[in-house]
C-alpha positions as CSV (number, residue, x, y, z in Angstrom):
1,M,-17.4,29.0,35.6
2,A,-16.3,25.6,34.2
3,F,-17.1,23.5,31.2
4,T,-18.2,20.0,31.9
5,D,-19.4,17.2,29.5
6,T,-21.3,14.2,30.6
7,A,-22.8,12.1,27.9
8,A,-26.0,11.4,29.8
9,D,-26.7,15.1,30.2
10,R,-26.3,16.1,26.5
11,V,-29.5,17.2,24.7
12,I,-29.3,18.0,21.0
13,L,-31.6,21.1,20.5
14,E,-31.1,21.2,16.8
15,G,-29.3,19.2,14.2
16,K,-28.4,20.2,10.6
17,R,-27.3,18.2,7.5
18,P,-28.3,14.8,8.8
19,V,-26.7,11.6,7.3
20,K,-27.1,7.9,8.1
21,V,-23.8,6.2,9.1
22,A,-22.8,2.7,10.0
23,L,-21.0,2.4,13.3
24,A,-17.7,0.6,13.9
25,G,-17.9,1.0,17.7
26,T,-20.1,2.1,20.6
27,V,-21.2,5.8,20.6
28,Y,-23.4,8.0,22.7
29,K,-25.8,10.7,21.7
30,G,-23.9,13.9,21.0
31,D,-20.5,12.1,20.7
32,L,-18.0,13.5,18.2
33,L,-17.6,11.0,15.4
34,G,-14.7,10.4,13.0
35,Y,-13.9,7.8,10.3
36,S,-11.2,5.2,10.8
37,S,-12.2,1.9,9.3
38,G,-15.8,2.9,10.0
39,W,-17.5,5.6,11.9
40,K,-16.6,5.7,15.6
41,E,-15.9,8.1,18.5
42,A,-13.4,10.8,17.6
43,D,-10.3,10.3,19.7
44,M,-7.3,12.7,20.1
45,D,-5.4,10.0,22.1
46,S,-5.5,7.2,19.6
47,S,-2.7,6.4,17.1
48,P,-3.4,7.5,14.5
49,K,-5.8,10.1,15.8
50,V,-9.5,9.9,14.8
51,Y,-10.4,13.5,14.0
52,P,-14.0,14.7,14.5
53,E,-16.2,15.1,11.4
54,L,-19.8,14.5,12.6
55,I,-21.9,14.5,15.7
56,A,-23.9,11.5,16.7
57,G,-27.7,12.2,16.8
58,E,-28.3,9.0,18.8
59,G,-26.5,6.3,20.5
60,G,-25.6,2.9,19.0
61,V,-23.2,0.0,18.9
62,S,-20.9,-1.5,16.2
63,G,-23.0,-2.5,13.2
64,D,-25.9,-0.1,14.0
65,T,-26.9,2.6,11.5
66,I,-27.6,5.9,13.2
67,T,-28.4,9.5,12.3
68,A,-25.4,11.8,12.6
69,F,-25.2,15.6,11.9
70,R,-22.6,17.9,10.4
71,E,-23.5,20.6,12.9
72,V,-25.7,20.8,16.0
73,I,-26.7,23.0,18.9
74,I,-26.2,21.0,22.0
75,D,-27.1,21.6,25.7
76,F,-24.5,20.1,28.0
77,G,-26.8,20.3,31.0
78,S,-27.0,22.3,34.2
79,S,-23.6,21.1,35.5
80,C,-21.9,22.9,32.6
81,T,-21.2,26.5,33.7
82,A,-18.9,27.7,30.9
83,T,-18.5,31.2,29.6
84,A,-20.3,32.3,26.5
85,G,-17.8,32.7,23.6
86,D,-15.4,30.1,24.9
87,R,-14.3,27.5,22.4
88,V,-15.0,23.8,22.8
89,Y,-12.4,21.2,21.8
90,A,-12.2,17.5,21.0
91,T,-10.5,15.7,23.9
92,T,-8.4,12.6,24.5
93,T,-11.5,11.0,26.0
94,A,-13.1,9.3,23.0
95,G,-16.2,11.1,21.7
96,A,-16.1,13.7,24.4
97,Y,-15.6,17.5,24.6
98,V,-13.3,19.7,26.7
99,G,-13.3,23.4,27.4
100,A,-9.6,24.0,27.6
101,A,-7.1,22.8,24.9
102,S,-3.9,21.2,26.1
103,N,-1.4,18.8,24.6
104,D,-3.3,16.8,21.9
105,Q,-6.6,18.5,22.8
106,G,-6.1,21.2,20.2
107,F,-8.9,20.6,17.7
108,A,-11.6,23.2,18.1
109,V,-15.1,21.9,17.3
110,G,-17.4,24.6,18.5
111,E,-18.2,27.7,20.7
112,M,-20.3,28.2,23.7
113,A,-23.4,30.3,23.1
114,T,-24.4,30.4,26.7
115,A,-23.1,28.8,29.9
116,R,-24.4,25.4,28.9
117,V,-25.4,25.6,25.2
118,A,-22.9,25.4,22.4
119,F,-22.8,25.5,18.6
120,I,-20.8,22.4,17.4
121,N,-19.4,22.2,13.9
122,P,-16.1,20.3,13.8
123,M,-15.6,21.1,10.1
124,Y,-16.2,24.8,10.1
125,I,-15.2,26.2,13.5
126,F,-11.8,27.9,13.2
127,P,-9.6,25.4,15.0
128,N,-6.1,24.8,16.0
129,F,-6.1,22.7,12.9
130,K,-4.5,19.4,12.4
131,F,-4.5,17.6,9.1
132,P,-5.8,14.0,9.4
133,N,-3.3,11.1,9.1
134,T,-4.1,10.5,5.4
135,E,-2.1,7.9,3.5
136,Y,-1.4,8.6,-0.1
137,T,-0.8,5.8,-2.6
138,N,0.8,7.8,-5.3
139,T,3.7,6.0,-7.0
140,S,4.9,9.0,-9.0
141,G,4.6,12.8,-9.0
142,T,4.4,15.0,-6.0
143,V,1.8,15.2,-3.2
144,T,1.2,18.7,-1.8
145,I,-0.7,18.7,1.5
146,A,-1.4,22.4,1.8
147,Q,-0.7,25.3,-0.6
148,Y,-1.2,29.0,-0.2
149,K,-0.9,31.2,-3.3
150,A,-2.3,34.6,-2.4
151,A,-1.2,37.5,-4.7
152,L,-0.8,41.2,-4.5
153,A,-2.7,42.6,-7.5
154,A,-2.3,46.4,-7.1
155,T,0.8,48.6,-7.2
156,G,1.6,50.3,-4.0
157,T,3.6,49.8,-0.8
158,A,1.7,46.9,0.6
159,S,3.5,44.0,2.2
160,M,2.4,40.3,2.3
161,T,3.1,37.5,4.7
162,G,2.3,34.0,3.4
163,I,2.1,32.4,6.9
164,E,2.6,34.0,10.3
165,V,3.1,31.8,13.3
166,A,3.1,33.7,16.6
167,P,2.6,31.5,19.7
168,K,2.5,33.4,23.0
169,V,3.2,33.0,26.6
170,L,0.9,35.3,28.6
171,D,2.0,37.6,31.4
172,A,3.1,35.8,34.6
173,V,2.9,32.4,33.0
174,A,5.8,29.9,33.3
175,A,6.3,27.5,30.4
176,G,8.6,24.8,29.0
177,T,9.6,24.8,25.3
178,I,8.0,27.3,22.9
179,R,8.4,26.6,19.2
180,G,7.4,28.8,16.3
181,V,7.6,26.0,13.8
182,Y,8.4,22.4,14.3
183,V,9.3,20.1,11.4
184,A,9.6,16.4,12.1
185,I,10.1,14.0,9.2
186,D,9.5,10.4,10.1
187,L,10.7,7.4,8.0
188,E,8.7,4.7,9.6
189,G,9.4,1.0,9.9
190,T,12.6,-1.1,9.3
191,T,12.0,-2.4,5.8
192,A,14.5,-1.2,3.1
193,G,13.4,1.5,0.7
194,T,15.3,4.3,-1.0
195,V,14.3,8.0,-0.3
196,T,16.1,10.3,-2.8
197,L,16.2,13.4,-0.6
198,I,15.2,14.6,2.8
199,E,14.8,18.3,3.5
200,G,13.6,19.8,6.7
201,V,13.0,23.2,5.2
202,E,13.6,24.6,1.7
203,A,13.7,28.3,1.0
204,N,13.3,28.9,-2.8
205,L,13.4,32.6,-3.9
206,G,12.4,32.9,-7.6
207,S,11.1,35.1,-10.3
208,D,10.0,34.7,-13.9
209,S,12.8,34.3,-16.4
210,G,13.6,37.7,-18.0
211,T,11.9,39.8,-15.3
212,A,12.8,43.5,-15.2
213,R,11.8,43.8,-11.5
214,T,14.3,45.2,-9.0
215,V,14.6,43.7,-5.5
216,T,16.5,45.8,-3.0
217,S,17.5,43.0,-0.6
218,A,16.9,39.2,-0.5
219,Y,17.5,36.6,2.2
220,C,16.6,33.0,2.4
221,F,16.6,33.2,6.2
222,R,16.7,36.2,8.5
223,A,17.3,36.1,12.2
224,V,16.0,39.0,14.3
225,N,16.7,39.2,18.0
226,N,14.0,41.2,19.9
227,L,14.4,39.3,23.1
228,H,14.4,41.2,26.4
229,G,15.0,40.1,30.0
230,T,17.5,37.4,30.8
231,C,18.6,34.5,28.6
232,T,20.7,32.3,31.0
233,N,22.7,30.4,28.4
234,G,22.8,33.2,25.8
235,I,21.1,33.2,22.3
236,S,22.5,31.8,19.1
237,V,21.4,32.1,15.5
238,L,21.6,28.3,14.9
239,R,22.1,25.3,17.1
240,V,23.0,21.8,15.8
241,E,22.4,18.9,18.1
242,A,24.7,15.8,18.2
243,A,23.3,13.0,16.0
244,G,20.6,11.0,17.8
245,G,20.3,8.1,15.3
246,T,22.9,5.8,13.8
247,V,23.9,8.3,11.0
248,A,26.5,10.8,12.0
249,W,26.7,14.4,10.7
250,N,29.4,14.6,8.1
251,A,29.5,18.4,7.7
252,V,28.0,21.6,9.3
253,L,27.6,23.3,5.9
254,D,27.4,21.9,2.4
255,L,28.1,24.5,-0.4
256,A,27.5,23.1,-3.8
257,G,29.9,24.0,-6.7
258,T,32.0,27.2,-6.8
259,V,30.7,30.8,-6.8
260,T,33.5,33.1,-7.8
261,G,34.3,35.6,-5.0
262,V,31.8,33.9,-2.7
263,W,32.9,30.4,-2.0
264,S,35.5,28.0,-3.4
265,D,37.1,24.7,-2.3
266,T,40.6,25.9,-3.3
267,D,42.6,29.0,-2.4
268,T,45.8,29.5,-4.4
269,A,46.2,33.2,-3.6
270,T,48.9,34.6,-1.3
271,G,48.8,37.5,1.0
272,D,45.3,36.9,2.3
273,T,44.3,39.8,4.7
274,E,42.9,38.8,8.0
275,A,39.9,41.0,8.8
276,G,37.3,40.0,11.4
277,F,36.0,36.9,12.9
278,F,32.8,35.2,14.1
279,K,32.2,33.2,17.2
280,V,30.9,29.7,17.3
281,L,30.2,27.4,20.3
282,I,31.5,23.8,19.9
283,N,30.6,21.5,22.8
284,G,29.8,24.6,24.8
285,N,33.2,26.1,24.2
286,A,33.7,29.4,22.4
287,R,35.8,29.2,19.3
288,Y,36.5,32.0,16.8
289,V,36.7,31.6,13.0
290,M,39.0,34.1,11.2
291,T,37.7,36.0,8.2
292,Y,39.5,37.8,5.4
293,S,39.0,41.0,3.5
294,D,40.1,39.6,0.2
295,A,38.9,36.6,-1.8
296,G,41.3,33.7,-2.6
297,G,42.1,32.7,-6.1
């Protein structure tokens, strides 16, 4: 059973929410369309990507006005022998569909109803979602791309997780790198311009001023090791890579100000009592940092 997509074999059985659009490139009936300086074939391989938003109801070339749909039922032809219930994705071939998501082919646009017929709706199918490369022209204030503000509204013992990310590697499957969350800030171009602050991740624990609520424990970051099997090079809580750009690291940790009994940039006390240590790896070599059971003055 395999999904196949050939433009000449596509038959649109039903189209909903039609709209007339002017084309900025050649498209074929059933193509996924996105907007980038005009309506054209969606393309997961272009830079920036052209994300699917409509489905072409007919073919056309640049300058033509065609009918497009927000959602369709499409027959991919007898050569398509997919499995009902399988998802269908936008692919790195402009305008086309693919039955298995890999690399940049991660935007779900529909679901197979039978071996050859699919429901296509790029805006409402539950996808491996990617926000379009939208450019904001704000000159002040703050732009928030996505915000989640659910709330527990009844007293009890319920817990809440704002976002859970749980990628998997299935049984007997080999893989390369598996990341739970990847943050990549990109300052493009070479023209001068000042950016006040860059933060990869900020953890901000807060409550209303004057609250009487009691919190038993609080952590900004918590590392839990539930790994089984073999980890050849061991497991660490944190790894810092050598600088890859032209700006060198100037510290491993930056503690602002002084918190009495917690951290200070001076120690005038005598008789500090050594008690414990923790291990760090520096350039692959084990080094041990001594700790003390009393605070300096």
